[in-house]
N, C-alpha and C positions, 0 to 999 in steps of 0.2 A: 769831407762827408758828402755822400751822394744825395742829391735832391730827390724828392718823391718821383719826379718825372724820369730821372735816371734809373731809379729802382724799377719802375714800370717798363722802361725801355729795354733794360738788360735781359730779362727773361725772354722778351719777345724776340730780340736779336738772336738768342741761342735756341729758340724754338724751331724745330724742323718744319712746323706747319706755317710759320711766318718768317721765312728766311730773309736776312738782310742781303744787300748787294754784295757785301764782302763774303758772306757765306756761299752765295751762288757762284761767285768768282772762284772761291777755293775749291768747290766741288768740280767745276769745269777744269781747273788746273790739275786736280787729282786724276780726272779721266784722261787728260793728256798724257800724264805719266804712265797710266795703265796702258794706253794704246801704244806708246813708244816702247814699252817693255815687251809687247807681244808681236809687234809688226816686224816683218823681216828687215834686217839691216843689210843683207847681201842677197840680191835677187837670184843669183845663180847658184846658191849654196843651199843644200838641204841638210838639216841637222841630223847626224847619225850617231851622236855620242861624243864624249870627250869634253875638254874644257879649254877655252881660249879667251882672249880679251873681250870679244863680242858677247860670248855667253855669260861671262862674269858681269859685264856692264849691264846687260839686260836683267840679270838676276838681281843686281843691286838696286836698279830702278824699281823693279817690282816690289822688293822688300821695303824700299823707302816709301813707295806709294801705299803699301799696306800699313806700315807703321804710322804714317801721317794720317791715314784714314781712321785708324784705331784711336789716335789721340783726338782727332776731330770729332768722332762719334761720342767719345767719352765726355766731351764738353757740350754735347747737344742735349737740351731738355725737351721733353715731350717728343721723342723720336717717332717716326712713322713706322708702323708695324709692317713687316714684310714676311711672306711665307717662304719656307725653305724646302718645300716638297720637290721642286725641280732640281735643287741642289742635291737632294738625297738620291734622286734617280740618276743624275749624272755621276755622282760619286760611286754608285754601284757599277756603272758602265766603266769608269776609270779603273776600278779595282779588278774588273774582269779583264781589262787590257793588260794590267800588271801580271795577272796570272798567266795569260797567254804569252807575254814577253819572257817570263821565267822559263817556260817550256821551250820557247823558241831560241833562248840564249841571248836576247838583246835587252835584258831587264834594266841595265844601268841607264841607258838613254831613255827608256820609257818611264822609269821612275822620276827622272829629271823633268820630263814633260808633264807627267801627272802632278808632280809637286808644283810646277808653275801654274797649272790649272786650278789647283786648290787655292793658291794665293790669289789668283784672279777672281775666283768665285767669292772668297771671303771679302775682298776689297769691294766688289760690286754690291754685295748684300749690305755691307756697312754704309756705303754711299747712299743706297736707296733709303736708308733710315734717317738720313740727315736733311733731306728736302722733300717736298711733295713730288709725287711721281711724274707729273708733267715737267716740273723744273729739272728733275733728274735726267729725263730723256732729252730735254733741250740742252742741258750741259753736255751730255754724251754726244749729241749730234754736232754741237758747236766745236767740241774737241776734235771729232773726226774731220770736220771741215777745215779746221786750223792746220792739223797735221797734213791733210791732203794738199792744201794750198802751198805750204812750205815745200813739200816734196815736189809738187808740180813746177813751182818757180825755179827750184834748183835743178830740176830734171829737164829743162827746156832743150839743152844740147842733145838729149836722146831723141827728141822729135825730129831733129834735122838728120841724125845719123841712121835711125832705124825706121822712121815714119810713124812711130808710136810714142806717145808721151808716157814716160815712166818717172819714177821718183829719183831725185838726186840725193837729197838728205831728208829722210833715210832713202837708201837705194832699194826701191821696191818695184816689182813688176807692174807693167801697165794694167793688168787685170786687177791687181791689188789696189792700185790707185783708183780705178773705176769703182771698186767696191767701197772704198773709203768715202767717196762723194755721193754714192747712191742714196744712203739713208738721209744725209742732210738735204738732198734735193727733195726727197719725199716729205721731209719735215717742213720745208719751205712751201711746198705746194699745199699741204694741209693748212698751214698758217694763212696763206693767201685765200684759200677757199673759205675759211671761217671768218677771217677778219679783213679781207680785202687786199688790194694791191697797194704796196708802199714802195717808194723808190729803192730803199736799201734792200728790201726783200727781192725785188725784181733783179737788181744788179747782182746780188749774191747768187740767185738762181742761175742767171746767165753765165756767170763765171764758173760755177760748179758744173753746169751742163757742158760748157766748153771744154773743161778738163776731161769729162767723161767721153765726149766725142773724140778729143785728141788722143785719148788712150787707145782707141781702136778696139775696145772690148765689146764685142757684139752681144755676148750673153749679159754683160753688165748693163748695156743700154736696153736690152729686152726686159730685164728685171725692173729697170727704172720706169719704162713705159707701162708695164703691167701694174706696177705699184701705184703710178699716177692714176690709172684707170680705176683701181680699187678705191683710191682716196676720193675720187670724184663720186663714185657710187655710194660710199658710206657717209660722205659729208654734203653732197649736193653743191649747188652754186648759190651762195647766199648774198653775194655782193655784185653790184652792177659792174664794178671795175674788172672783175674776173671775166664777166661776159664780154666786155669790150676788148679785153686782151685776147680772148679766144677768137673773136671776130677778126682781129688783126693778124693773129698767128696762123690760123688755119689756111687762109689764102696764100700766105707766104710759104707755108710748108708745102702746099700743093704746087706752087710755082717752082720751088726748088726740086721737088720730086719729078716734075714733068719736063723741065727744061735744063736740068743739070744732071750730072752723074754722081752727085755727092753721096746719095743713099746707096747706090749700087757699088760705088767704090768702097764705102764703109762695109757693106755686106760681104764683099769679096776681097777686102783689103787690097784694093787697086789691082784686081785681077790675079792675085796669087792663088795657088792651089792648096793652101793650107786649111781651107774650110773642110774639105772631105778628109784630109789627113788627120786633123784634130778630132773629127767625129769618129773616124775609124779607130783611133788610138783609145778613145773612151770606151768604145765597144770591146776592144781587145782586153782591157783591164776587167771589164764586167765578165767577159767569158771566162777568164782565168779564175777569178774569185768565185764565181758561181759554180765553176766546175770542180771545186774541191769536194772530195768524197765525204758523204754523210758520216762515215765512220771515223773520220779524222778529227782530232781535237781542235785544230785551227778553224774548222768549219763552224764550231760552236762558240769559241772564246777568242778567236783571232790570234795574231802574232805580236801584238803590242802596239802602243800608240806611236812609237818611233818608226814604224814601217811606212815609208813614203813612196817606195817603189816596189813593184812586183815583177819577178822574173817571168818573161814571156818567150814563147818559142815562135818568133816571127822573123822573117827575113829582114836583115839590116839592123836589127836591134835585139838585145837580150833582156832589157828591162824597160818598164813603162811606168811613168810617174802616175800616182793615184790623183786624178784631177776631178773627182766627184766625191762629195762628202759621204754619199751612201756607199759607194764602192770602197772608200776608205774605212767606213765603219765596219763593213763586212770583213775586210782584211785585218783591221786592227782589233776589233772587239767581237767578231763572229756574229752568228745569228742572235745570240742572247743580247749583246749590246745594241745591235741594230734594231731589234724588236722593241727594246726599252725606249730608245730615242724616237722611233716611229710612233710609239704610243704617246710619248710626251708631245710630239708635234701635233698629233690628232687632238689631244686634250687642249693644247694651246689654241688651235683653230676653233674648237667648240666654245671655249671660254671667251675668245675674242668676239665671236658672233653674238653671244648672249649678253655680253657686258655693254650696255648702252652708254655707260659713263667712260669707257676706254676704247670702244670699237673704233671711234673716229680717227685715232692716231695709231693704235696698236695693230689694227687689221692691215693697213698698208705696209707697215714695217715688217709684219709677219709674212706677208706676201713676198716681200723682197728677200727675206731669210730663206723661205722655202725654195724659191726659184734658184737662188744662188747655190743652195745646197745640192742641187741636181747637177749643176755644171762646174762647180768649183769645190775644192776641199776647204776645211776650216770650221765646219759646223760644230764639231767636238774636237777642238785642238786649241793650242795656245795661239789664237788668232783674233783679229777684229770681228770676224763673222761670229765667233763664239761669244764675244762680249755683247753684241747686239742680241743674239738669240737668248742668252742667259738672262739678260736684263728684261726682255719682253716676257719670257716665261715666268720669271719671278714676280713680275707685276700683275700677272693674270691669276695668281693664286687667290683663293677665297679670302684669306687673311689680308692680303694686300689690297684687294678690291673693296673691302668693307671696313677696314680699320684705320684708314688714313684720311677720313673726311673731317676737315677742320671745322665744319659747321655742325658736327654731331653734338649730342647733348653732353657727352663727357668732356669734350674740348671746351665747350662753352662754360661748363661748370668750373673747369680749371682756370680759364682765363678770368672768369668773374671773381673767383677767390683771390687770384693774384692782384686784380685791380683793387679789391677791397683792402688787401694787405698793404698795397703800396700807398693808398690814400690814408690809411691809419698811421703809417710810418711818417 
């Protein structure tokens, strides 16, 4: 027979508003499974349809993550309310892409990708109901950092062979690796700005920044820098330890920039000419997509989510990879889907700015999402960038911002009633 203290403790452990350590660990583990199910396992391969061992394995992991999350949420009492309006907007965009893929003749691969995204959205929404919003984001960032560290450690040989650090297990591109560590770096910076410098926070930040620098991703580093600036603007400097760190870091950064070629080598990748080439290739894709005739159906609804390359009439190459989320949206979902996602982004920015309770963390992460969407694909795709974007958007809804306060009168009444019942028992 359970003692009265056990009866009082059991509902509290199962409450989303007061999660136990085991509950938080479980949520972080489920986020790891979700990230592993969407992250590329083969850096040089673009999915264009069909089924193989990797596709089946990733699908199984995604289904396992969803099933475990459903069971976990079913055992959660007093779940956190989460708005589903962003999910509705994205669902419409995905259905538009399916229609375009049917007309373009690549419907099978697009339907597979759309199915993956619905599984990802359902898993995230359920996870957000199981713990408070700050805990959920912390679990997501911790999961991203854990996957990134494993990938970086196993990918060290790529640094010696190519000069850029990529993932080993899983095998991911250096830009993807930089994207994985970017959000955790922003999270650590926000934590230090608000709560001061601690040894473990500083060590973790140094390790993750080292991975980002070793990846050689210039756009990733730019997004991190801008995200940190936004974090400082919305949080300020509240602790002396942060000020002392800045006093020590700024002169060091100045010395490195003035007396070494570290920054210039990073900007030009040791003097390579791929800076202008990469920029030109992005413009080439934009020219082709924007050049579609207004009377053509693909201009309005796109050619499907599975379209990762666009035919180009350029010397030395016939195809160009879509390496911007907005160019990808125009090609995959047309003007209709692009306009819906653009409206959702604008709404997210406005909501983040007016939400004093969430702006301190959500605004820097949203800045990271927006910058990466311009230079990299994945904003609306089965990718880690989409996981972060969808999580932030869901947490900015009116229902999410006003219905998860554990200090509210409804929660206090429920907890008081439980305490009285436990004492009577």
